[in-house]
Residue frames relative to the residue before (quaternion, step in Angstrom):
aa qw qx qy qz dx dy dz
M 1.0000 0.0000 0.0000 0.0000 0.00 0.00 0.00
G 0.7860 -0.3637 0.1734 0.4689 3.52 0.83 0.98
A 0.7865 0.1602 -0.0949 0.5889 3.58 1.19 -0.22
S 0.5390 -0.6211 0.4539 0.3430 3.56 -1.10 0.68
L 0.6512 -0.5314 0.3781 0.3881 3.50 -1.28 0.49
E 0.6555 0.5137 -0.3201 0.4516 3.56 0.99 -0.86
S 0.6619 0.4853 -0.3301 0.4663 3.65 0.85 -0.79
E 0.6106 0.5559 -0.3368 0.4525 3.58 1.09 -0.76
K 0.6607 0.4961 -0.3078 0.4718 3.55 0.92 -0.90
L 0.6531 0.5133 -0.3204 0.4553 3.57 0.96 -0.82
M 0.6366 0.5258 -0.3269 0.4597 3.58 1.05 -0.77
I 0.6637 0.4906 -0.3182 0.4665 3.58 0.88 -0.95
E 0.6462 0.5196 -0.3239 0.4556 3.60 0.97 -0.80
Y 0.6479 0.5225 -0.3113 0.4585 3.57 1.07 -0.82
L 0.6360 0.5263 -0.3318 0.4565 3.54 1.07 -0.82
R 0.6744 0.4946 -0.3122 0.4506 3.54 0.94 -0.77
Q 0.6470 0.5359 -0.3083 0.4462 3.53 1.01 -0.83
T 0.7240 0.4108 -0.2405 0.4993 3.53 0.98 -0.84
K 0.3109 -0.7758 0.4879 0.2519 3.61 1.34 -0.13
F 0.0177 0.8291 -0.5536 0.0769 3.53 0.82 1.07
A 0.8654 0.0813 -0.0870 0.4867 3.55 -1.08 0.87
D 0.3332 0.7310 -0.5245 0.2822 3.56 1.10 0.64
I 0.0748 -0.8323 0.5492 0.0094 3.56 0.43 1.28
K 0.4302 -0.7105 0.4961 0.2532 3.50 -0.85 1.01
L 0.5032 -0.6841 0.4439 0.2860 3.51 -0.84 1.03
S 0.6065 0.5750 -0.3523 0.4212 3.58 1.10 -0.69
Q 0.6088 0.5544 -0.3388 0.4553 3.60 1.16 -0.64
L 0.6813 0.4557 -0.2958 0.4905 3.60 1.09 -0.53
L 0.7120 0.4919 -0.2492 0.4347 3.53 0.97 -0.95
R 0.6033 0.5965 -0.3710 0.3775 3.57 1.05 -0.77
P 0.6846 0.4421 -0.3240 0.4805 3.67 0.79 -0.78
L 0.6285 0.5545 -0.3483 0.4197 3.62 1.06 -0.69
A 0.5904 0.5904 -0.3493 0.4253 3.54 1.17 -0.69
V 0.7029 0.3963 -0.2564 0.5321 3.60 1.22 -0.42
I 0.6960 0.5123 -0.2889 0.4119 3.56 0.82 -1.02
I 0.7220 0.4794 -0.2654 0.4225 3.58 0.66 -1.10
P 0.6821 0.4687 -0.3298 0.4542 3.68 0.73 -0.84
L 0.6527 0.5050 -0.3153 0.4685 3.57 0.95 -0.85
A 0.6571 0.5110 -0.3119 0.4580 3.63 0.92 -0.82
I 0.6720 0.4813 -0.3029 0.4743 3.55 0.90 -0.90
A 0.6194 0.5314 -0.3301 0.4744 3.62 1.00 -0.80
G 0.6535 0.5175 -0.3081 0.4585 3.60 0.95 -0.85
N 0.6468 0.5125 -0.3137 0.4696 3.57 1.04 -0.83
I 0.6617 0.5117 -0.3147 0.4487 3.58 0.93 -0.82
I 0.6343 0.5187 -0.3086 0.4831 3.57 1.04 -0.87
Y 0.6554 0.5176 -0.3157 0.4505 3.55 0.98 -0.83
I 0.6459 0.5168 -0.3098 0.4688 3.58 0.98 -0.90
L 0.7077 0.4477 -0.2853 0.4663 3.62 0.76 -0.94
A 0.6935 0.4789 -0.2968 0.4491 3.63 0.94 -0.71
A 0.7746 0.3920 -0.1865 0.4599 3.56 0.97 -0.87
S 0.6582 0.5132 -0.3151 0.4518 3.58 1.17 -0.45
K 0.4845 -0.6437 0.5069 0.3066 3.53 -1.14 0.64
P 0.6141 -0.5981 0.3582 0.3700 3.62 -1.02 0.74
D 0.6534 0.5243 -0.3404 0.4270 3.60 1.04 -0.64
I 0.5862 0.5542 -0.3566 0.4712 3.53 1.24 -0.55
I 0.6637 0.4996 -0.3071 0.4643 3.56 0.91 -0.80
R 0.6646 0.5021 -0.2965 0.4673 3.57 1.00 -0.82
S 0.6344 0.5623 -0.3241 0.4199 3.54 1.12 -0.68
L 0.5004 0.6686 -0.4168 0.3590 3.56 1.25 -0.28
G 0.5539 0.6066 -0.3869 0.4190 3.58 1.20 -0.45
N 0.7193 0.4136 -0.2432 0.5024 3.62 1.16 -0.48
Y 0.3671 0.7513 -0.4812 0.2632 3.56 1.28 0.15
N 0.4442 -0.6844 0.5183 0.2563 3.56 -1.00 0.86
I 0.3262 -0.7959 0.4776 0.1788 3.58 -0.20 1.28
I 0.5424 0.6216 -0.4054 0.3937 3.61 1.14 -0.51
Y 0.6867 0.4802 -0.2905 0.4620 3.61 0.91 -0.82
L 0.6030 0.5338 -0.3513 0.4775 3.54 1.15 -0.61
A 0.6361 0.5105 -0.3131 0.4865 3.62 1.02 -0.79
L 0.6453 0.5158 -0.3169 0.4659 3.55 0.99 -0.82
A 0.6451 0.5131 -0.3215 0.4660 3.57 0.98 -0.81
L 0.6318 0.5345 -0.3225 0.4595 3.58 1.04 -0.80
I 0.6499 0.5048 -0.3113 0.4753 3.58 0.93 -0.90
L 0.6685 0.5179 -0.3140 0.4316 3.59 0.89 -0.90
V 0.7016 0.4453 -0.3028 0.4667 3.61 0.94 -0.66
L 0.6420 0.4992 -0.3426 0.4704 3.62 1.20 -0.25
I 0.5390 0.6489 -0.3960 0.3628 3.61 1.10 -0.54
P 0.6283 0.5487 -0.3654 0.4131 3.67 0.92 -0.80
W 0.5603 0.5806 -0.4012 0.4337 3.63 1.06 -0.43
L 0.6873 0.4784 -0.2648 0.4781 3.53 0.91 -1.01
A 0.6477 0.5194 -0.3235 0.4540 3.58 0.99 -0.78
H 0.6649 0.4927 -0.2968 0.4765 3.58 0.97 -0.89
A 0.6303 0.5230 -0.3249 0.4728 3.56 0.99 -0.86
G 0.6408 0.5306 -0.3201 0.4532 3.60 0.98 -0.76
R 0.6298 0.5243 -0.3248 0.4722 3.59 1.09 -0.70
I 0.6516 0.5041 -0.3149 0.4712 3.54 0.99 -0.78
L 0.6453 0.5224 -0.3121 0.4618 3.57 1.04 -0.79
L 0.6118 0.5620 -0.3379 0.4424 3.54 1.04 -0.75
W 0.6895 0.4362 -0.2716 0.5104 3.59 0.91 -0.99
S 0.5909 0.5614 -0.3841 0.4337 3.63 1.03 -0.57
R 0.6670 0.4844 -0.2902 0.4861 3.54 0.98 -0.86
A 0.6352 0.5482 -0.3262 0.4354 3.56 0.99 -0.88
F 0.7624 0.3231 -0.1932 0.5262 3.58 0.98 -0.85
T 0.4685 -0.7131 0.4171 0.3131 3.58 1.30 0.45
R 0.4054 0.6481 -0.5284 0.3693 3.59 0.91 0.98
K 0.3362 -0.7718 0.5130 0.1676 3.54 -0.61 1.16
M 0.1015 0.7974 -0.5765 0.1466 3.55 0.25 1.34
T 0.3453 -0.7504 0.5213 0.2143 3.60 -0.78 0.92
P 0.6384 -0.5336 0.3781 0.4059 3.58 -1.16 0.41
G 0.6188 0.5547 -0.3368 0.4427 3.56 1.07 -0.68
R 0.6597 0.4854 -0.2987 0.4899 3.54 0.98 -0.91
A 0.6430 0.5157 -0.3477 0.4469 3.61 0.96 -0.73
L 0.6458 0.5111 -0.3185 0.4694 3.55 1.02 -0.82
Q 0.6268 0.5334 -0.3347 0.4588 3.62 1.01 -0.74
T 0.6312 0.5399 -0.3223 0.4540 3.53 1.05 -0.87
V 0.6652 0.5018 -0.3060 0.4605 3.60 0.96 -0.89
M 0.6476 0.5192 -0.3149 0.4603 3.57 0.99 -0.86
A 0.6489 0.5219 -0.3038 0.4628 3.53 1.04 -0.89
N 0.6071 0.5432 -0.3391 0.4706 3.57 1.10 -0.74
D 0.6816 0.4747 -0.2987 0.4699 3.63 0.89 -0.86
V 0.6349 0.5143 -0.3319 0.4715 3.61 1.03 -0.76
G 0.6475 0.5292 -0.3022 0.4575 3.54 1.01 -0.86
S 0.6489 0.5368 -0.3062 0.4439 3.57 1.07 -0.79
A 0.6321 0.5449 -0.3326 0.4392 3.58 1.25 -0.46
V 0.7288 0.3905 -0.2452 0.5062 3.62 1.16 -0.36
T 0.6875 0.3760 -0.2950 0.5468 3.60 1.23 0.26
P 0.6164 -0.5171 0.4184 0.4215 3.61 -1.22 0.33
T 0.6503 -0.5594 0.3638 0.3631 3.55 -1.17 0.77
A 0.6339 0.5548 -0.3277 0.4278 3.59 0.98 -0.79
I 0.6883 0.4465 -0.2695 0.5043 3.56 1.17 -0.59
G 0.1637 -0.8256 0.5204 0.1440 3.61 0.91 -0.93
G 0.6199 -0.5656 0.4128 0.3541 3.48 -1.35 -0.20
G 0.2549 0.8244 -0.4850 0.1421 3.61 1.12 0.40
Y 0.6259 0.5515 -0.3424 0.4323 3.58 1.02 -0.73
V 0.6386 0.5171 -0.3140 0.4757 3.57 1.12 -0.69
K 0.6237 0.5409 -0.3096 0.4718 3.53 1.08 -0.84
L 0.6404 0.5274 -0.2976 0.4724 3.52 1.00 -0.95
A 0.6509 0.5257 -0.3066 0.4538 3.57 0.94 -0.86
F 0.6904 0.4799 -0.2793 0.4638 3.57 0.88 -0.96
L 0.6143 0.5438 -0.3528 0.4498 3.60 1.05 -0.74
I 0.6772 0.4781 -0.2928 0.4765 3.59 0.89 -0.94
K 0.6297 0.5461 -0.3260 0.4461 3.53 1.02 -0.82
N 0.7431 0.3901 -0.2019 0.5049 3.60 1.15 -0.63
G 0.7885 -0.4100 0.1685 0.4263 3.57 1.07 0.69
F 0.5580 0.5910 -0.4240 0.3995 3.59 1.12 -0.25
L 0.4602 -0.6296 0.5405 0.3156 3.53 -1.18 0.60
P 0.6748 -0.5286 0.3289 0.3963 3.56 -1.10 0.66
G 0.6822 0.4844 -0.2956 0.4611 3.58 0.91 -0.88
E 0.6351 0.5249 -0.3175 0.4693 3.53 1.06 -0.79
A 0.6566 0.5297 -0.2933 0.4498 3.53 0.92 -1.02
T 0.6453 0.5170 -0.3095 0.4696 3.56 1.00 -0.88
L 0.6630 0.5086 -0.2969 0.4622 3.55 0.92 -0.87
V 0.6637 0.5034 -0.3036 0.4624 3.56 0.90 -0.92
T 0.6333 0.5195 -0.3233 0.4739 3.57 1.02 -0.77
L 0.6643 0.4767 -0.3001 0.4913 3.61 0.93 -0.83
L 0.6368 0.5440 -0.3307 0.4349 3.55 0.98 -0.81
G 0.5793 0.5843 -0.3696 0.4318 3.58 1.15 -0.63
T 0.6482 0.5126 -0.2947 0.4799 3.54 1.08 -0.81
F 0.6673 0.5052 -0.2907 0.4636 3.52 1.02 -0.89
E 0.6071 0.5488 -0.3436 0.4606 3.58 1.08 -0.75
D 0.6541 0.4988 -0.3097 0.4769 3.61 0.91 -0.89
A 0.6777 0.5069 -0.2985 0.4413 3.54 0.91 -1.01
A 0.6272 0.5442 -0.3265 0.4515 3.59 1.07 -0.80
F 0.6585 0.5184 -0.3092 0.4494 3.52 0.96 -0.86
F 0.7064 0.4584 -0.2617 0.4715 3.56 0.87 -1.04
A 0.5832 0.5712 -0.3711 0.4427 3.61 1.14 -0.52
I 0.6895 0.4209 -0.2609 0.5285 3.57 1.24 -0.47
A 0.7112 0.4980 -0.2717 0.4152 3.54 0.83 -1.10
V 0.6587 0.5406 -0.3239 0.4111 3.62 0.87 -0.94
P 0.6887 0.4506 -0.3124 0.4744 3.64 0.77 -0.90
L 0.6350 0.5206 -0.3416 0.4572 3.58 1.03 -0.72
S 0.6398 0.5180 -0.3243 0.4659 3.58 1.05 -0.76
I 0.6151 0.5342 -0.3341 0.4740 3.60 1.07 -0.81
L 0.6815 0.4771 -0.2966 0.4691 3.60 0.86 -0.83
W 0.6666 0.5210 -0.3150 0.4301 3.54 0.92 -0.97
T 0.7476 0.3859 -0.2095 0.4983 3.59 0.92 -0.91
R 0.3087 -0.7369 0.5265 0.2907 3.60 1.27 -0.24
A 0.0353 -0.8759 0.4810 0.0106 3.55 0.90 1.05
W 0.6160 0.5894 -0.3635 0.3756 3.60 1.06 -0.64
N 0.7935 0.1461 -0.1342 0.5753 3.57 1.25 -0.31
N 0.3737 0.7154 -0.4887 0.3313 3.57 1.27 0.58
A 0.4686 -0.7009 0.4569 0.2836 3.57 -0.75 1.03
G 0.6422 0.5421 -0.3273 0.4318 3.60 0.95 -0.86
V 0.6799 0.4870 -0.2881 0.4665 3.59 0.86 -0.92
R 0.6374 0.5338 -0.3207 0.4539 3.51 1.12 -0.81
I 0.6434 0.5264 -0.3068 0.4634 3.51 1.04 -0.87
A 0.6441 0.5340 -0.3136 0.4492 3.58 0.96 -0.90
L 0.6961 0.4667 -0.2723 0.4727 3.56 0.83 -0.94
D 0.6238 0.5364 -0.3272 0.4648 3.53 1.07 -0.72
N 0.6258 0.5446 -0.3210 0.4569 3.50 1.10 -0.84
L 0.6614 0.5109 -0.3082 0.4545 3.57 0.93 -0.95
I 0.6751 0.4883 -0.2923 0.4694 3.55 1.02 -0.80
S 0.7032 0.4789 -0.2609 0.4562 3.56 0.98 -0.95
Y 0.7878 0.3291 -0.1754 0.4901 3.57 0.98 -0.81
W 0.2966 0.7884 -0.5053 0.1878 3.59 1.13 0.32
P 0.6022 0.5356 -0.4039 0.4327 3.66 0.97 -0.51
I 0.6243 0.5399 -0.3463 0.4459 3.59 1.04 -0.73
L 0.6480 0.5178 -0.3068 0.4667 3.55 1.04 -0.87
I 0.6502 0.5202 -0.3050 0.4621 3.53 0.99 -0.91
V 0.6337 0.5224 -0.3131 0.4769 3.59 1.01 -0.89
A 0.6473 0.5266 -0.3142 0.4528 3.56 0.94 -0.89
V 0.6587 0.5141 -0.2991 0.4609 3.54 0.95 -0.92
V 0.6631 0.4930 -0.2956 0.4794 3.58 0.96 -0.92
A 0.6289 0.5223 -0.3323 0.4704 3.59 1.00 -0.77
L 0.6640 0.5045 -0.3059 0.4594 3.56 0.87 -0.89
L 0.6350 0.5307 -0.3215 0.4602 3.54 1.05 -0.81
A 0.6528 0.5101 -0.3049 0.4697 3.58 1.06 -0.87
I 0.6508 0.4963 -0.3233 0.4750 3.60 0.96 -0.80
Y 0.6448 0.5252 -0.3173 0.4558 3.55 0.95 -0.90
A 0.6620 0.5057 -0.3024 0.4632 3.57 0.96 -0.86
F 0.6270 0.5440 -0.3307 0.4489 3.57 1.08 -0.79
F 0.6915 0.4750 -0.2810 0.4661 3.55 0.80 -1.01
K 0.6185 0.5336 -0.3415 0.4648 3.56 1.06 -0.75
K 0.6907 0.4695 -0.2965 0.4633 3.55 0.84 -0.90
A 0.6688 0.5026 -0.2984 0.4594 3.59 1.07 -0.71
G 0.5494 -0.6277 0.3897 0.3903 3.60 1.22 -0.25
M 0.5166 0.6665 -0.4252 0.3289 3.61 1.16 -0.01
R 0.6715 0.4482 -0.2816 0.5186 3.51 1.38 -0.31
R 0.3172 0.7718 -0.4984 0.2352 3.57 1.20 0.30
A 0.6390 0.5230 -0.3409 0.4494 3.58 0.94 -0.80
G 0.6495 0.5121 -0.3275 0.4569 3.60 0.98 -0.83
R 0.6462 0.5086 -0.3218 0.4692 3.55 1.06 -0.74
D 0.6246 0.5357 -0.3459 0.4509 3.55 1.06 -0.76
I 0.6285 0.5532 -0.3264 0.4386 3.57 1.05 -0.75
S 0.6533 0.5172 -0.2862 0.4731 3.50 1.07 -0.94
R 0.6721 0.4895 -0.2965 0.4698 3.54 0.96 -0.85
D 0.6524 0.5011 -0.3097 0.4768 3.56 0.95 -0.89
A 0.6440 0.5157 -0.3358 0.4544 3.56 0.94 -0.83
E 0.6448 0.5265 -0.3148 0.4560 3.56 0.96 -0.92
I 0.6763 0.4703 -0.2970 0.4829 3.61 0.97 -0.84
K 0.7612 0.4240 -0.2355 0.4305 3.55 0.74 -1.07
L 0.6873 0.4478 -0.2720 0.5032 3.51 1.20 -0.51
G 0.5055 0.5955 -0.4337 0.4492 3.60 1.30 0.02
I 0.2061 -0.8516 0.4657 0.1246 3.50 0.37 1.26
V 0.6438 0.5398 -0.3354 0.4262 3.56 0.94 -0.82
A 0.7092 0.4590 -0.2584 0.4687 3.54 0.89 -1.03
R 0.6991 0.5054 -0.2802 0.4211 3.52 0.86 -1.02
F 0.8065 0.2683 -0.1400 0.5080 3.54 0.84 -0.83
K 0.3812 -0.7270 0.4833 0.3044 3.60 1.26 -0.04
V 0.3958 0.6870 -0.5019 0.3455 3.55 0.99 0.81
K 0.5025 -0.6596 0.4587 0.3194 3.57 -0.88 0.81
L 0.5926 -0.5781 0.4318 0.3580 3.53 -1.09 0.63
R 0.6260 0.5560 -0.3311 0.4351 3.55 1.00 -0.79
E 0.6453 0.5143 -0.3265 0.4610 3.61 0.98 -0.76
F 0.6571 0.4827 -0.3286 0.4767 3.59 0.94 -0.82
K 0.6336 0.5283 -0.3338 0.4561 3.59 0.97 -0.81
N 0.6588 0.4916 -0.3156 0.4740 3.60 0.91 -0.82
E 0.6468 0.5331 -0.3105 0.4483 3.53 1.02 -0.77
F 0.6506 0.5024 -0.2950 0.4872 3.53 1.09 -0.84
L 0.6775 0.4890 -0.2941 0.4640 3.56 0.88 -0.94
A 0.6214 0.5417 -0.3425 0.4506 3.58 1.06 -0.66
A 0.6519 0.5027 -0.2968 0.4839 3.50 1.06 -0.83
F 0.6366 0.5255 -0.3168 0.4672 3.55 1.06 -0.81
D 0.6411 0.5138 -0.3190 0.4724 3.57 0.95 -0.85
F 0.6335 0.5379 -0.3286 0.4486 3.52 1.03 -0.81
V 0.6392 0.5220 -0.3107 0.4717 3.60 1.01 -0.89
M 0.6812 0.5087 -0.2885 0.4404 3.57 0.92 -0.96
S 0.7343 0.4303 -0.2156 0.4787 3.51 1.05 -0.84
K 0.8432 0.1591 -0.0251 0.5129 3.59 0.90 -0.94
G 0.7104 0.5033 -0.2481 0.4248 3.53 1.29 -0.24
K 0.3556 0.7650 -0.4786 0.2435 3.55 1.25 0.24
V 0.6374 0.5223 -0.3199 0.4675 3.56 1.03 -0.84
T 0.6468 0.5187 -0.3144 0.4622 3.52 0.97 -0.89
F 0.6380 0.5210 -0.3261 0.4639 3.57 0.98 -0.84
G 0.6479 0.5307 -0.3084 0.4511 3.57 0.92 -0.90
L 0.6657 0.4915 -0.3023 0.4731 3.55 0.96 -0.89
C 0.6425 0.5187 -0.3193 0.4649 3.56 1.05 -0.75
V 0.6196 0.5188 -0.3575 0.4681 3.61 1.05 -0.65
L 0.6259 0.5278 -0.3314 0.4688 3.59 1.04 -0.75
L 0.6679 0.4902 -0.2978 0.4743 3.56 0.93 -0.90
A 0.6163 0.5413 -0.3348 0.4637 3.56 1.05 -0.83
G 0.6756 0.4919 -0.2984 0.4610 3.60 0.88 -0.91
F 0.6267 0.5238 -0.3415 0.4649 3.59 0.98 -0.82
G 0.6712 0.5055 -0.3121 0.4433 3.60 0.91 -0.89
W 0.6920 0.4727 -0.2977 0.4572 3.55 0.87 -0.93
C 0.6205 0.5397 -0.3494 0.4490 3.62 1.01 -0.69
C 0.6462 0.5105 -0.3122 0.4736 3.56 1.05 -0.74
R 0.6710 0.4963 -0.3097 0.4554 3.53 0.91 -0.93
Y 0.6896 0.4549 -0.2736 0.4925 3.59 0.99 -0.85
G 0.6250 0.5627 -0.3390 0.4217 3.58 1.13 -0.48
A 0.5180 0.6649 -0.4141 0.3437 3.57 1.21 -0.37
I 0.6231 0.5527 -0.3297 0.4445 3.58 1.07 -0.75
S 0.6124 0.5393 -0.3449 0.4638 3.62 1.07 -0.72
A 0.6556 0.5088 -0.3148 0.4608 3.57 0.93 -0.89
L 0.6407 0.5295 -0.3252 0.4510 3.59 0.99 -0.82
V 0.6682 0.5021 -0.2995 0.4601 3.56 0.93 -0.97
V 0.6635 0.4884 -0.3165 0.4702 3.63 0.86 -0.86
G 0.6264 0.5571 -0.3332 0.4316 3.55 1.02 -0.76
L 0.6683 0.4962 -0.2743 0.4816 3.56 1.17 -0.62
G 0.5829 -0.6179 0.3511 0.3939 3.55 1.37 -0.04
Y 0.6091 0.5418 -0.3615 0.4525 3.59 1.20 0.34
E 0.5344 -0.6090 0.4755 0.3428 3.57 -1.25 0.47
A 0.1039 -0.7877 0.6059 0.0398 3.58 -1.16 0.70
D 0.2326 -0.7289 0.6287 0.1389 3.50 -1.13 0.86
P 0.3546 -0.7906 0.4493 0.2176 3.64 -0.13 1.25
V 0.6469 0.5379 -0.3111 0.4421 3.55 1.03 -0.85
L 0.6643 0.4883 -0.2898 0.4861 3.55 0.94 -0.96
L 0.6740 0.4804 -0.3053 0.4709 3.60 0.89 -0.85
F 0.5846 0.5513 -0.3670 0.4687 3.61 1.13 -0.54
L 0.6798 0.4820 -0.2957 0.4671 3.57 0.89 -0.93
L 0.6622 0.5162 -0.3115 0.4451 3.57 0.93 -0.82
Q 0.6561 0.5003 -0.3169 0.4677 3.57 1.03 -0.77
W 0.5775 0.5535 -0.3775 0.4666 3.56 1.11 -0.57
I 0.6354 0.5142 -0.3275 0.4739 3.58 1.01 -0.77
V 0.6427 0.5297 -0.3121 0.4571 3.58 1.01 -0.89
F 0.6851 0.4816 -0.2856 0.4658 3.60 0.89 -0.98
T 0.6273 0.5214 -0.3470 0.4628 3.57 1.03 -0.73
T 0.6506 0.5119 -0.3064 0.4698 3.60 0.98 -0.87
M 0.6194 0.5815 -0.3421 0.4014 3.60 1.00 -0.79
T 0.6063 0.5876 -0.3649 0.3924 3.57 1.04 -0.67
L 0.6296 0.5383 -0.3336 0.4501 3.58 1.21 -0.32
V 0.5823 0.5942 -0.3606 0.4216 3.55 1.29 -0.30
P 0.3337 -0.7995 0.4661 0.1797 3.63 -0.58 1.07
S 0.5486 0.6358 -0.4134 0.3519 3.62 1.14 -0.29
P 0.6177 -0.5497 0.3928 0.4025 3.62 -1.14 0.55
G 0.8356 0.0829 -0.0981 0.5341 3.56 -0.76 1.08
A 0.4816 -0.6688 0.4289 0.3699 3.62 1.25 0.27
V 0.1941 0.8092 -0.5315 0.1583 3.58 1.15 0.58
G 0.7960 0.2417 -0.2160 0.5112 3.59 -0.87 1.00
G 0.7077 0.4514 -0.2527 0.4812 3.52 0.82 -1.02
A 0.6220 0.5408 -0.3435 0.4501 3.58 1.02 -0.81
E 0.6596 0.5092 -0.3199 0.4509 3.60 0.93 -0.86
V 0.6537 0.5099 -0.3101 0.4653 3.58 0.99 -0.90
S 0.6662 0.5028 -0.3062 0.4579 3.59 0.94 -0.83
F 0.6504 0.5127 -0.3134 0.4647 3.59 0.98 -0.81
A 0.6706 0.4981 -0.3014 0.4597 3.59 0.92 -0.95
I 0.6450 0.5143 -0.3320 0.4574 3.61 1.01 -0.75
V 0.6952 0.4849 -0.2883 0.4455 3.59 0.79 -1.02
F 0.7703 0.3843 -0.2108 0.4630 3.60 0.84 -0.92
N 0.4409 0.6776 -0.4689 0.3558 3.57 1.25 0.05
G 0.7842 0.2276 -0.1951 0.5433 3.60 -0.48 1.20
I 0.6142 0.5174 -0.3595 0.4751 3.58 1.18 -0.38
V 0.7530 0.1595 -0.1150 0.6279 3.59 1.02 -0.79
P 0.6839 -0.4663 0.3270 0.4559 3.60 -1.17 0.32
P 0.5659 -0.6509 0.3827 0.3312 3.61 -0.80 1.03
G 0.6452 0.5760 -0.3344 0.3743 3.57 0.99 -0.74
I 0.7322 0.4155 -0.2355 0.4856 3.58 1.17 -0.53
V 0.4130 0.7360 -0.4643 0.2685 3.60 1.23 -0.06
P 0.6736 0.4798 -0.3333 0.4527 3.64 0.79 -0.83
L 0.6616 0.5093 -0.3022 0.4600 3.56 0.95 -0.95
L 0.6752 0.5075 -0.2840 0.4539 3.53 0.90 -0.96
T 0.6222 0.5463 -0.3209 0.4599 3.56 1.08 -0.79
G 0.6832 0.4845 -0.2797 0.4694 3.58 0.84 -0.98
A 0.6756 0.4861 -0.3007 0.4657 3.60 0.87 -0.98
W 0.6437 0.5285 -0.3280 0.4458 3.62 0.92 -0.86
R 0.6952 0.4793 -0.2815 0.4557 3.56 0.81 -1.02
F 0.6433 0.5308 -0.3229 0.4473 3.59 0.98 -0.87
L 0.7215 0.4478 -0.2686 0.4547 3.59 0.78 -1.00
T 0.7720 0.4011 -0.2240 0.4393 3.59 0.77 -0.94
F 0.8027 0.2637 -0.1527 0.5127 3.58 1.18 -0.24
Y 0.7622 0.4036 -0.2416 0.4447 3.56 0.41 -1.21
L 0.6698 0.4894 -0.3039 0.4684 3.58 0.94 -0.89
I 0.6494 0.5280 -0.3085 0.4521 3.57 0.98 -0.85
V 0.6633 0.4810 -0.2953 0.4913 3.57 0.93 -0.97
G 0.6614 0.5250 -0.3188 0.4305 3.61 0.89 -0.87
L 0.6740 0.4870 -0.2913 0.4731 3.54 0.93 -0.96
G 0.6420 0.5336 -0.3135 0.4526 3.54 1.01 -0.80
A 0.6669 0.5052 -0.2840 0.4684 3.51 0.94 -0.90
F 0.6525 0.5112 -0.3066 0.4679 3.55 0.97 -0.89
Y 0.6606 0.4960 -0.3114 0.4698 3.63 0.92 -0.86
L 0.6593 0.4776 -0.3239 0.4819 3.65 0.87 -0.86
M 0.6353 0.5209 -0.3574 0.4442 3.62 0.92 -0.68
L 0.6351 0.5058 -0.3358 0.4776 3.65 1.03 -0.77
V 0.6613 0.5048 -0.3226 0.4515 3.57 0.89 -0.90
N 0.6428 0.5271 -0.3131 0.4593 3.57 1.00 -0.84
M 0.6613 0.5132 -0.2984 0.4586 3.57 0.97 -0.88
R 0.6376 0.5216 -0.3054 0.4777 3.52 1.10 -0.81
S 0.6604 0.5073 -0.3063 0.4613 3.56 1.00 -0.80
E 0.6592 0.4995 -0.3086 0.4698 3.55 0.98 -0.82
Q 0.6257 0.5225 -0.3412 0.4681 3.58 1.08 -0.73
S 0.6519 0.5228 -0.3172 0.4484 3.54 0.97 -0.86
R 0.6513 0.4974 -0.3173 0.4772 3.58 1.02 -0.82
S 0.6502 0.5261 -0.3150 0.4485 3.54 1.01 -0.78
D 0.6482 0.5117 -0.3133 0.4689 3.55 1.06 -0.77
N 0.6618 0.4972 -0.3106 0.4673 3.57 1.01 -0.78
A 0.6341 0.5261 -0.3406 0.4529 3.56 1.06 -0.61
K 0.6638 0.5176 -0.3043 0.4459 3.56 1.16 -0.52
I 0.5180 0.6604 -0.4017 0.3663 3.56 1.30 -0.36
T 0.0148 -0.8060 0.5910 -0.0309 3.58 -0.70 1.04
L 0.5391 -0.6081 0.4649 0.3513 3.61 -1.13 0.47
P 0.5302 -0.6024 0.4789 0.3558 3.60 -1.07 0.63
E 0.6414 -0.5669 0.3664 0.3646 3.53 -1.14 0.72
E 0.6838 0.5340 -0.3092 0.3893 3.60 0.94 -0.90
I 0.7415 0.3784 -0.2350 0.5017 3.58 1.17 -0.37
K 0.4771 0.6473 -0.4682 0.3663 3.57 1.20 0.07
I 0.4132 -0.6998 0.5284 0.2455 3.53 -1.15 0.70
């Protein structure tokens, strides 16, 4: 694959010794400690202020089975994404364990919460791949392939959804598009407000951790500078990996597209479970298409993780699609399950793993030779 086995081993060993892309967990968790609580508090206030009292009281009759189903559906994408990483790990003969793959996926989600949606957590995923034995060129390609896998699925799924729902004369789709057109000033105001808040916190120093992450990522992901490796070598490594995918990785890519589709269908299916649990009918295909519109709109929101803007986008698109009285409640529940809960669980798990690793290193450092065998 463009390099001898011996040089490949030396490169991997060098990467491990230099601890490339060893992003400090505190740099990821520090911004979350501010972003997530404020966002959840904002959602709760929105639900209480915008929902009618009888809607809040009716939650006592909510079918808990559908809530559990929604929770399962939003967790499955973790497993699907980890499976995609494992497939590429096997294809490139990198011995990555399922646990490490799952940690990489969680770190990717946590990273996406502290960067704008359009950027995502790709740099964290790249760092974890390299940390677990992938060569920089391979890790870069696998990270890019993840985007292509998602795009390939949606390139098939969205047209099929349009045909299935007859979107050109579907009342729900028409209402959603009319909402986006009619309420675009609200979306613009929300984006401007988020930009102002973001600028305020940045100026006040509360975004210093996020800036540190960006700077560290720029330094640590600058492969040429960090490793003193020529740009040509990295390019050859990347192209070698690309050639490998084109010649021997097409089946793997196809399987990854299927896993990506399975994961996205589960994530988008959570909203259907929430709606049915509230006692209303749900068209899963229509809700899938509408959520794709929401996620597409979210990429325009500049705040970390599209906080605030995602809720506004969802409320605008679904206004009139579901009964108006449940829009605030559904917005808060959807955002909590599909984002805040996932990010929180991922951060908590990574923190436990990090604490266990530090404890292990501490225990190993305390190991001393018995007096009788010391020289």
